[in-house]
VMD Tcl script that draws the C-alpha trace (Angstrom):
set ca {
  {15.92 46.09 -44.05}
  {12.98 45.77 -45.74}
  {9.38 45.51 -44.16}
  {8.62 41.71 -45.21}
  {4.29 42.47 -43.89}
  {3.92 44.88 -46.69}
  {1.11 43.78 -49.24}
  {0.00 45.42 -52.62}
  {-3.93 44.24 -51.59}
  {-5.31 45.94 -48.58}
  {-7.67 44.03 -46.54}
  {-5.90 40.44 -46.81}
  {-2.98 40.58 -44.59}
  {0.32 38.83 -46.40}
  {2.16 35.93 -44.43}
  {5.92 36.75 -43.33}
  {8.41 34.49 -45.00}
  {7.83 32.07 -41.91}
  {4.05 31.68 -42.83}
  {2.67 33.45 -39.89}
  {-0.29 35.59 -40.40}
  {-0.21 38.95 -39.37}
  {-2.74 39.18 -36.43}
  {-4.84 42.89 -35.63}
  {-3.54 44.26 -32.17}
  {-6.49 43.31 -30.20}
  {-5.67 39.20 -31.35}
  {-1.94 39.84 -30.77}
  {-3.25 41.03 -27.05}
  {-5.59 38.10 -26.66}
  {-2.80 35.47 -27.26}
  {-0.44 37.18 -25.26}
  {-2.75 37.47 -22.42}
  {-3.81 33.50 -23.14}
  {0.11 32.27 -23.38}
  {0.88 34.33 -19.98}
  {-1.53 32.46 -18.32}
  {-0.78 29.14 -19.55}
  {2.65 30.18 -18.22}
  {1.34 30.70 -14.72}
  {1.48 34.19 -14.83}
  {-0.97 36.36 -12.32}
  {-2.41 39.69 -12.64}
  {-2.21 40.52 -9.07}
  {0.55 43.22 -8.10}
  {1.86 41.47 -4.91}
  {2.52 38.42 -6.74}
  {4.40 39.96 -9.50}
  {6.33 42.20 -6.72}
  {7.20 38.62 -4.72}
  {8.34 37.08 -7.82}
  {10.52 40.02 -8.89}
  {12.36 39.98 -5.49}
  {13.04 36.39 -5.75}
  {15.03 37.00 -9.14}
  {16.19 40.53 -8.86}
  {18.24 41.36 -5.89}
  {19.76 45.27 -5.43}
  {23.56 44.72 -4.86}
  {24.72 46.56 -1.47}
  {26.84 49.75 -2.17}
  {30.65 49.15 -1.96}
  {32.33 49.70 1.86}
  {34.80 52.08 0.43}
  {32.05 54.40 -1.26}
  {33.37 53.89 -4.91}
}
mol new
graphics top color blue
foreach p $ca { graphics top sphere $p radius 0.5 }
foreach p [lrange $ca 0 end-1] q [lrange $ca 1 end] { graphics top cylinder $p $q radius 0.2 }
display resetview
């Protein structure tokens, strides 16, 4: 697939087919963190572990050893 983000003019990002602007890594990080906070995400490791345990439960090993 051809790279749709290429530009013949350095310095000004070329919009993608959908019209989205190219973001720097710092802008992407900032927007991701902002969206995560709006969604109710937390940076607390204990809260993450508690949420993970609610949705991901390990299956017990089979009784017959298979």
